[in-house]
N, C-alpha and C positions, 0 to 999 in steps of 0.2 A: 791603194787603200780600198777602192770599190771592189776590186777582185778579191781582196781578203774578206770583205764583208759577205760576198756571194758564196764563199766556200766555208763560212762559219757553220758550225753544227746547229741544226734547227732546234728550237725550244720544244719541249714536250708539252702536250696539252694536258688538261686536268684528268681526262679519262686514261691516258697513257700512264700518268704518274700513279693513279689509283691502282691500275692493273699491275704495274711493276712493284708497288709497295705491297699489295696483297700477295703477289708471288713470292717476294722475299720473305714475308711473314710465314707463309706456308712452308717454304724450304727450311727456314730456321726451326719451325715447329717440328718438322719431320726429322731434322738432324738431332734436336733435343731428345725426341722419343727414341731414336735409333741409338744414340750414344749417351743415354742418361747415366750410365754407370761411370762415365768419365767426368761428369759435372762436378761431383764432390771433390775429387783430387785437383781439378782445375781451380776451383774456388779456394781450396786450401793453399795451393801454390800462390794465388793472388794475395790471400791474406798474409801468408808468410813474407812475401815481397813487401807488402805494405807495412808490416811490423818492423822489418829490418831497414826500411828506407831511412827513418830518422837517424839511426846509428850510422849508416853509411854516409849520409849527408853531413853529419857533425864531423866525422873523421876527414871527409873530403875538404871541409872548410878549414880545419885546424892543422892539416898536414900538407906537405908538398906532394903527396901521392896522387896519381891520376885516379879517375873514377873507376876504371877497370881494375886497377891494382887493389883499390879499397874493397871492391866487391869480392875479388878473389881471396883476399885475406879474411874477410868476414865469413865467407862460406867455408873456407878451410877450417877456421875455428869452430864454426857451427857444426860441421860434420864430425870433428873430433869430439866435441861435447856430446853430440847425439850418440856417437858410438860408445862413449863412456857410460852414458845413462842407460843405453840398451843392454850393455854387458854387465853393468854393476847393479842397477836397480830394476831394469825392465822385467827380467824373468821372475824375480822375487815378488814384484808388485802384482804382476798378472796372476801369479800363483796364489798370492794372498786373497786377491779379489775373487778368484775362482773358488777357493775354499770358503770364503765368506758367503758367496751366493749358494753354494751347495749346502752349507750349514743352515742358512736361513730357510732354504727350501725344505730341509728336514724339520726345522723348528716349526714351519707352517703346518706340518702334519700333526704336531702336538698341540696346536692352538685349541682345537675342540675340547681336549682334556682340561686345559687351563681355563677355558671359558666356563666349562661345566663346574669347575671348582669354585668359581666366583658366585655361582647361583646360590650357594649355601652360606655366603658370608653376610654378616650384619655388622656395620660400622656405626659406632656411637660417638658423636662429637658434641659433648655438652648436652644441650637440650635437643639436639638433632639426632635422628636415627635414620640410617640409610640401609634399607633392606634390599639386597641384590636379588633376592628370590622373586621380587615383583617385576623384574626386567626380563624380557625375552632374549636371553643371551645366545640361544641357538641361532636365531635370525641374525643377530649382530655378528656372530662368528662367521656365518656363511657370507655375509656382505664383506667382511674384512678379507676373507680368503679370496673372494671374487675379484677384489682390487689388487691384492698383493701378489698372488700367484702368477697372473699374466705378466705383470711388470717384472717380477723376478725372472720369469722365463725368458723375456726379451733381453734383459741385462745379462743373464747367464749365457744365452745364445751368442750375444755380442762378444763377451769375454772369451767364450769357447772358440768362436771364429778367429778372434785375434791370436789366441794361443795356438790353435790347430793349424791355421793357415799362415804360419810364420813367413813362409817364402812369399806368399801373395802380399802380405802386409809390408814386408821389406821391399818388394818390387814397387808397390805404390808409393812408399816413402821416398825411394830413389827418384821416381817420376816427379813427385811434388817438389823435391829439392832442385832437380834439374830445371824444371819449368819456371820455378820462382827465381832461380839464378838468372835465366835469360830475361824474365820480366824486369828484374831490377837492373841488369846490366844495360839493357836497351833503353831504360828510362832517361839516361843522360843526366842523372842527378836531380831531376824534377819529379815530384810525387805525381803530378798530373801526367807525366810522360809514361807511367806504367801502363795506362790505357788512355789513348788520345783519340778524341772525336772532334771533327770540325765540319759543321754544316753551314753553308753560306747564309747569312742573315740571322743565324741563331748563335753567334759567337758569345754575345752577352748572356743569353739564357744558359748556354752550356757552362760558361764560367761561373755563374751564380749557383747553378745546380751542383757543379763540381765542388764548390766551396762548402755547400751545405752537406753534400754527401761525405766529403772529407771530415767535416765536423762530427757527423753522426758516427761514422765507422772508426775514426781515430779515437774519439772519446770512448766508444764501446769497447774496442779492442784493448785499449790501454786500461780502462777502468775495470772491465770484467776480468782481465788477466790478473790485475792486482787483487781484486776481490777473491777470485778463485784460489790463487796461491796462498793468500792470507788465511782464508777459511780452512783450507786443507792443513796448513801448518798448525793453526790453533786447535782444530779438532784432533789432529794426530798427537800433539803434545798433551793436551788435557786428558784425552781418553786413554793414552798410554799410561800416564800417571795414575789415572783412576782404575787401571787394571782391566780395561775392556779388551776382549779378544778381537783380533783383526782390526786394530785401531786405525791402521793406515788405510785399509780397504773402506772402513766406515767413513774416514775423512774424505776420500775421493768421491764416494757416493754423495756425501754432504756438499762437496764442491760442485758436482754436476747437478745436484738438485736445485741449485740457485738459478739455473737456466730455465727451469720449468715451473712457472708460477702455480701456487696452490697445491698441485699434485706432488711436485718434487719434494718439498719439505715434509709433506705427510708420509710419503714413502720412506724418506730418510728416518723419521721418528719411529715408524713401525719397524723398520729393519733394526734400528738401534735397540728398540724395546725387546724384540725377540732375541737378539744376541745377548744382551745383558741378563735377561730373565732365565734363559736356558743354558747359559754358559757354565753353570754350576757354582763353583767357589769364586770368591772375590777377596782382594787383599784386606778389606776392612771388616770382614766377618758379618756383613749385613745380610738380612733376609733377601731373597730373590726379588720380591715385589718392591721393597724399599730401595734396593740397589738400582732397579730398573727406573723407578720414579725419579730418583736423584739424577740418573744419567739423562733421562729425557728432559728434566728441568735444566740441566747444564746445556743441552743442545738448544732448547728453546731460548735460553739467555744469549747464547752465542749468535743464533739467527736473528734475534731482535736487535742486538748491537750492530750486526752487519747491515740488516735491512733498514734500520731507522737512523743510524749514525754514520756508518762508513759509506754505504752505497749512495745515499743522496749527495754527500759531499764530493764524491768522485765522479758520479755520473751526471749530477745536476739535473737539468731538465732537457738534456740532449735527446733522449728517446721519449717523446711525448706520446706514448701508446699505452692503451689500457692493458693491464695484466691479463684480463680474460681473453682479449684478442691475441695477445702473445701466446697464451696457452693453445688457442686454436691454430695459430700459425705454426707453432712448434709441432703439433700433431701432424699437420699437413706436410711440413718440411721434412719431418722425420721419415715419412713414407717415400719422399723423393731423394733425400740426400743422406739418410741415416742419422748417425749421431751428430754429424756436422750440422744438419738441419735444426736440431734442437739448440745447438750452441749459438747459431747465428739467426735464430727466429726473430729476436727483438729488433736488431738493426735492419734485417731484411724487411720486416713489417714497416719500420720507419721509412725505409727507402721507397717501398710501394706507396706509402701514404704521401710522401713528398711528390712523386711523379703523378699520383692520382689527383692531388690538389692542383698541380700545375696544369694537367690536362683539362680538368673541369673549368679552371679559370680561362684557359684558352678557348674552350668551347662556348663559354658564356661571355667572353670579352671582358672579363673582370680584371682587377688589379693583380698582376702576376706577383709582384713583390711588395706587399704591404709594409709600411714603415715599422710596425711592431715586430715583424719577423726578420728585419734586416740585421739587428744587433743581437745575435744569438749569445746567451750567457755561456761563458766557458765553464767547464767542469771545475769545481772547487776542490782543492787539495785538503786532506785532513788537517785539523788545527795544529797537531804536533809538528807536521811538516812545515806549515806556514811559520810557526814559532821558531823552528830550527833555521829556516831561511832568514828570518828577521834577525836572529841572534848572530848568524854568520855574517850578514851584511854589517851589523853594528861592530862586530869584531874586526872586520876588514877596515871599516872606516876609522876605528880607534887605532889600529896598528899603523895605518897610513898617516894619521895625525901625529902620533907619538914618534914615529921614525923620522919624518921630515927629511930635508936634503942632507946628505952626509958627505958631500964633496963630489967633485966632477968625476973622479975615477969610479966611485961606487954607483953613482946614479946612472952611468952609462953601461953598467953591466947588464947583459941580457938576463931575463928571468929564467 
């Protein structure tokens, strides 16, 4: 026993630990700077594995299949669906968004003429008289163009890159799918197994932080995916019926606008206004200005419903971050990760806030886990889903009560 103790590895001193830690940080920073282009695909692979994990876990629990077979089946179906979407709708969707951006950029050049026409209008509403000639429309027009043109240029460049670099996009897609496949396959059926860290003495802290991170990202990914898809469908249906050109492209811009507080909805409304005003004819024979105002009113109504009724019930208080800070984080993350940075800005900021709070409390010897933060409220489902669940539960209970025992032969039949 004494000999074993003599050959044991010596403990590192505080200075050695500090030097090793700083060296690791410098190496990691250098790797991030050198391989920053691969960060976004890696994060997308992790997000994809995280999203598919609940489906794989459910199938694994309710079927006799092994975890590896379940993952192979899921990814085979995923690849088939992805190929169908790329061949059936991908080319048409990218083409429509490209045409939309090109058209809006052309419409932007006509804005000065439209603004000049407003300077001669006088609107009388009862006792009120609104004289547009008193407003400096030229300055307003220049301000609008200064905001719209750079945004449209970036979006147009992004869409052009996706369309022009089809081979590169396909290659990165294959990379994301393969990496996410191995992430999920090696998790062993545990969500925490996708990425596993274990530091002696910090097991409880890591467990608590992992639970809160899982709560943040799971609620965001699920909730934001529901909101995005729902908003795109609602926009596409309503504005197709309303006769708006490029309705699907407008719907996708509206969906992505939800990830960017303040600026996103404003850009969406400006784009919709220019499309509806300059598109020419409309199915209802309305004047261009009236048609545009109604379209913007519909968009405002849809956004208010999603922002004040749908989003709070789905997202709850999971992401307790101020929208202004989300906007700043989205701008910074967009420079680092591109469009993915805008999408994940909110949960990324919530993650940094969680680790920052933990670090400050460790430095000040404060309470790491206050009681009021232990029981995090789960995201609430919309009322109609809760009512549907209650109705299904009542229906099952009523059916079970009315059927009763029907004899030994029938009761022993498997479901």
